[in-house]
N, C-alpha and C positions, 0 to 999 in steps of 0.2 A: 297365429301359432298354426299346426300341422300334427296331424296325430300321427306316429309311425310305432310298430309293432317290434319288439327286441322279447325275444325268447319267450314269448306268449304275455308278455306283461305289457300294458299300457303305458307309453313313456309320451308328454308332451315336451317336441323339440322345438328352439323360438326360430324363427327366419334368420338371417343374418341381420335385415335392417332393426329388429328388435332388440337382438343380439347389444347393438352398437348405441343402439337406444338407451338399452340398461346402463351400459357401462358409462356413457356421456353423464348418465344421472348419478351414477354413483361418483365417478369424477367433481362432478356440480357439487354432490353434496360433501365431500374433500375436502375442495377449494371452500366452500361455507363457515366449512370448520375450522379450518386454518386461519382464514380472515375473523373468524369468532374470537380466535384464541386471541390470536395477534392485539386485533381491538383491547380487546378486556385488560391487555398487560399496559395499550399505549401511554394509561397519567401515569405508571410505576415506572416506567423507560422514561418519560419524562423529568419525572422526581430523581433519579438517576441521575442522568446527565446534569440535570444544571445543579447537582451536590458535587459531580467531579468538577464540574466545571468550575465552580467556587472554588475547589480545593486541585489545584494542577500540579501536575509532582514531572520534575524532568526524567528524564531516560535514563535506568536504571538508577533511580530515586524512587519510584513510585510501590511505597510502602503503605500507605494507606488506602490507594486504590486496589491492589493486588487483596488487600486484608476484605475490602467491601465485596471484591470477587470471588476471592476462598469461600467465606463465611455464606453469603449467599448460595455457592453450588453447593457446598457439604449438604444444609438446609434441603436443597434439591431432592438429595441422593445420590451425586456423582463422585465417585472415585476424586480424591483433586490432590494434586503435585502441585509444591508449592517452591519458590525459591529455585526454579529454572533460571538461569541468565539472569541470575544476581533476583530480577523481582517474580519474573515471569510465573504466569498459573494458568494449569490445564488441567481441565475436568473427563469424567469420560464417563460415560451412560450407554450404560449395554440394555438393548432393547431386548423385549420379550421373545425375538422371532430373529432367527440366522439371517445375515445380510451382510453387506460393504461397513467399510468403517469410513464414516464421510467426516472430516475435519472442517472445521467454521474459527477464522481467525481473526480479534479483535486486535487493534495496536492502541495502548494506553500511557504512554507520553504526551508530556505539557512541552510548548518552546519555550524560549528563552526570548518573550515578549511580553513589552508592556500594556496590559490591557486598555483600549478607549474605544468600548463600545456602549457603554452609560446601562449597561444589565441592571436588574437589580440583583442579580448572581453574580455581576462581574467578579474578577479575581483581584485580591489585592497583596496576595503572595507575591514575597523578593527572597532571591535566596541569590547563592552564589553560584559561578557556573565558568568554571576554566580562570577561575581567578578572578572575575568582577562583579561585580554587584548587579543582578536585575531584575526585572520582571518576568514573571511565570505567568502563559496564558496558552488554554485551548485553543490558539488561534487553525490549526485544522480540522476539529472536528473530531479527533480521538475520544475524547469523552462522548462523543454519540457513537461513535463504534461500538464504545465500550458497555455501553448501556445496551446500544440495541443486542449486543451478543447475550447481554445478561436476561435480555425479556425472550430471547427464542432460547435460549438455556429452559427456563422457566416452563415453556410452553409445549419443548419438546416432552422435558419432564413429566409432564402431564400424561403426556401419550405413550409412556416409555413401554407399557404391557402390549402395544400395537407396533410396536417400531422393530423394524427389520431389517437389523443392524445396530452398530454403535455408532455412538457420537461424539467427536471430541472437540469439543471446544478452548482454543488457543488463544490466554490472554497475553501479549508480549507485549515487552518493553522496550521501550531505547529504539523505536522503527527512526525517528527524527537523529539517532547518530548516541553513540556513547561520549562523556566526556571526553577528553585530552587523556590518555593514557587508561584506557578501559576499551574492552569488549563489549557487545552489548546485541543485543537483538536477532533476530531470527535464525541469523548463523551461529550463533553463541546458543542459543534453544535447541537447536539440532545438533551440535555437537554434542550439548548436556543430554541428549539421547531423547527427543521430543517424539520424535517418529518411530523411535524402537519398540515400544510394546503399547499399544499396536501401532502396524504400519497403517497410515489411509489410505484408502484406494481412491480419494479425492479429495482436495483444500477448495474452497471456498472464502473470498474474500470481498468487500467492500470498501469505497472510500465516498463521505459526504463531499458535495462540489459545489462550490460557490460559482454563479454565475450558470447552472442548468438549473431548468423548472423545478420546483417540487412534483414528484408526480412521475419523473424522466428517468430511466436508470440506461446508462451507456454500456457497449459492448463492444466487443473486437475479437474477434480469430487472430488468432499469432501474437506479436508484439502488439503492446497496449501501453506501457511506460518504459523511459529509456533506463540504460544505463548509469550509472554515476560514476565519474573517478576525477577527484581533486590532484591536482600537479601542482609543481611548487618548482619555481626554474631560476636556479641560482649564476645569477650570471658576474664573471671576476674580472677584474681592470686591473691596473696601477694607479693608484692616486695621484693626482698633481694637480699645480696651481689653476683656475678656471682659465685664466689668462695665456697661459702656456702649455696648452693640451697633447700637442706634442710632443711634452717630457713622457705621459703618461698613458694611460690605454683606458679610453672612456666606455665605463660600461651600461652608460643610459643608454647610448646611442645602439649599442651592440644591442642592449634589450629590445629599443626601440626597434630595430629591422628584425626581430626575432618576433615580436608581434605581431610585424606584417609576414610575417613567413610564415607565421600561424597559419593567418588568414588566406595564404593562396594553398596549404594544404588542403584548406577546404573547399576553395572556389577552384581547383587547377589539378588535383590528385584524386580528388573521391569520386566515385562512381555514381554519379546523383541519380542513376535510374536503378540503382539496388535501394537503399534506404536514407534515408536523409542522416544529419548530424548535427552538432554543434559543437564548437571549439570558442571556447571566450575568456578571455584573459580578463581576468576579475579587479586588481590589485596590482600595483608597478609603485614599487618601495627605491626608494634612490637618495643619498645624499644628504646632507645636514647644513651645506651653505651654499649660495649662488656664486660663490666664486672661487669653490674646490671642487675639482672632477673626482667624487668618488672610487673608492676601490671597489664595490661592488651593487650590482645590485639584483633585486627581488622580485618573481611576477609570480602571480597565482592564479589560477582559474578550474574552470569543471568542461569538465571533455562527455557530452552526451552521445551514446549510437544505439539502434537499433539491433545488431547483427556482427556477431562477435569475431569473426573477421574482418570488418571492418574497424573495430576496437582494437585490435590487433595493429594493421596497417599503420592506423594515425596514431595512435602512440608512437611506433617506430621511425615514424618520420616525423613527427613532434622532436623526438630524441634525436635524430639526424639535423636535422634542419638549425637547431638552436647552437649545436655543436658546433658544425661547419660554419655559419654566420659568427660566432665568436670567435674563431678559428680565422675566419680570414681578416680580421681588427686585431689579431695577436694578443685575443682574450680567450674565456675557456665558458663554457655555460656545460651545467648538468641538471637533466631535468630529471624529476623524483615524482612518481605516483605516491597518494597520498592514501593511508592503511584506512577499512569501513567503504569502500566503494561498493557499487550496489549492481547487480547483475540486470540484464533487459528482464522486466515484467513480461512471460509468454501465455498466452492464453491458449492451454492445448486443442489444438484444433477440432480434434476426434470430439474432445469431453463439451467445447463449445456447439459445435454442430447439434449434439445431444442433446443441450438443454436449451436449445435457442428455442426452441417449440414452450417449454412452460416460461420462460422470460418473455414472449411474445404472447401467452396468456394470464398472465397475473392479473386480478381483479382491481382495477382502478388504477396500474400502470402501464405504461408506452415506454416500451423499449425500444431501444433505436443505436444503431451501428453507430460510431463515433470514429471520430481520426483518432491517431496515435498521439502522445501528449509527452512534450519533453521532461517533464519530473522524472524523479523514479521512485521506488518502493521496496522496502526488502522484504515486502512477499516473496518478490522474486524469488527467493532462494528456499522456500517450501516449495513453491511452483518447478523447479529443479527437481526435487524428491519426488513428487508423485505431480500425476495430472494437476491443474490448477486454471484456475478460472475467477479474474480478478475483476471487479463490474464497479460502476460511476453511479453516486444517486444524487440526483439533482437536489439543491437544498436551497433553492431562493424563490420567493414566493412569483408564482407564474404570472400574477398580474403586477411587478413590483417592474424595474429596470435592471434586465440581467445583465444588459454590459458596464452599468453603474453599478455591481454588487463588488465588495469589498474582497478582493482573492484571500483564496488560505495561505496563511501566513501573517495574513493583514492585520492591527493591532484593533481594525474595525472589523473584524469578521466575525461574522454570526452566520448560524444555521436556522432555518424554518423549520422549527420541530415538528412539522406536519410531515417532515421526513424519515425519521425516525419509525414509524406506520410501515411507509414504504419500505425500508430496510429491513425491519423485522418480514414482513410479506413475503419477499424476496427471497431471505435464506430461507426461510419455510417448506415454500413452495420448491428450491433447490433441492433441499435434503431428503424431503418426502420424495419426488420425484424421480432422483437420483435411485436411492433406495428402490423405489417400484420397480427401476427398468435394468438394473442389476441385484436379483435375487441370488439369494444364498443357493452356492452349485451343489449340487451329489441327491 
């Protein structure tokens, strides 16, 4: 330190290096407080996760889960809005100081999968989905996402007076898609005013990932998950005897050529130096008997892209290709794209760059830049409204066989519960650091 004179008063001024040291000490103290708060809640979060796992609910049917969440938020002093997009819950916590609005999102729905994990809290729930009896399982980690955000909400509620801004916690239904004939998920929440009052300045989300080691989080700037377009191709021919195909129009042959034509779009018409894409025909349905040429064939599949111009180009080429191939054989084909499509999940470049130092400094966590992945996420719609950052959280024990871990959506999917603490710490550090970097104006 050195003494300086200021208007007759002796003032102690700190050198730059000592200022930095004190600031670093304050930051370390805040980090320690965050991590201690998360650690104190870890067992609660594990218990919530196991309870939700044992009582899974499909999209737009998450009534028990939503009730558990709403009761918890009310007890913490959040302003709570229920019934958004059928079963969605939003909680608002206004801090003691002015600042930005930070939104944190978790999805609540399970999948129509019969569990085969052998866990003591495994699901035995069965229900009806699209007219069929199915098992129900949290096979994608949404039980963990919900429990993590419940823990984060409790930790932030304990800091309310010191929070420089407002917290919005979003518990979203139907991320895996709504039942046939219904709407749901992020788009419906937004349509029903989720971001109207208040409007977030940024939104953060995460996803537990099998095959990625616990203690690691993955991020990247720009596109991180693909858009998803389901499609249906109806090929019409003319039924005739299988021994006399010249008397009709064979839709099976035409549909087979359409499948190959679609792959030619991928291999010869898409600029692969721009972004990758995937075009998959998943079902081929035609005919009832070996000696009958049927009058129609139906194809269904999925298109995944990372670029909106490429997405539009491929969709148009699919329509052109199917129609012209069918016409060449005196048939017809119509390509339709199904409702419920998801946009590309894009991490806002400026937000990602701003929060990268935070991700790289979370105690006990390794942050790595990951490649794009081809699954899709309707977090994408929240990130279209305000700057968003979506992360992967490793959920397989690092000393296990990562390559052999059952993938998300598998009946054998399990998570390492130590990943729940990693998720809590990550969201808490992102939230508080974002608030610190974006102080109130004026």
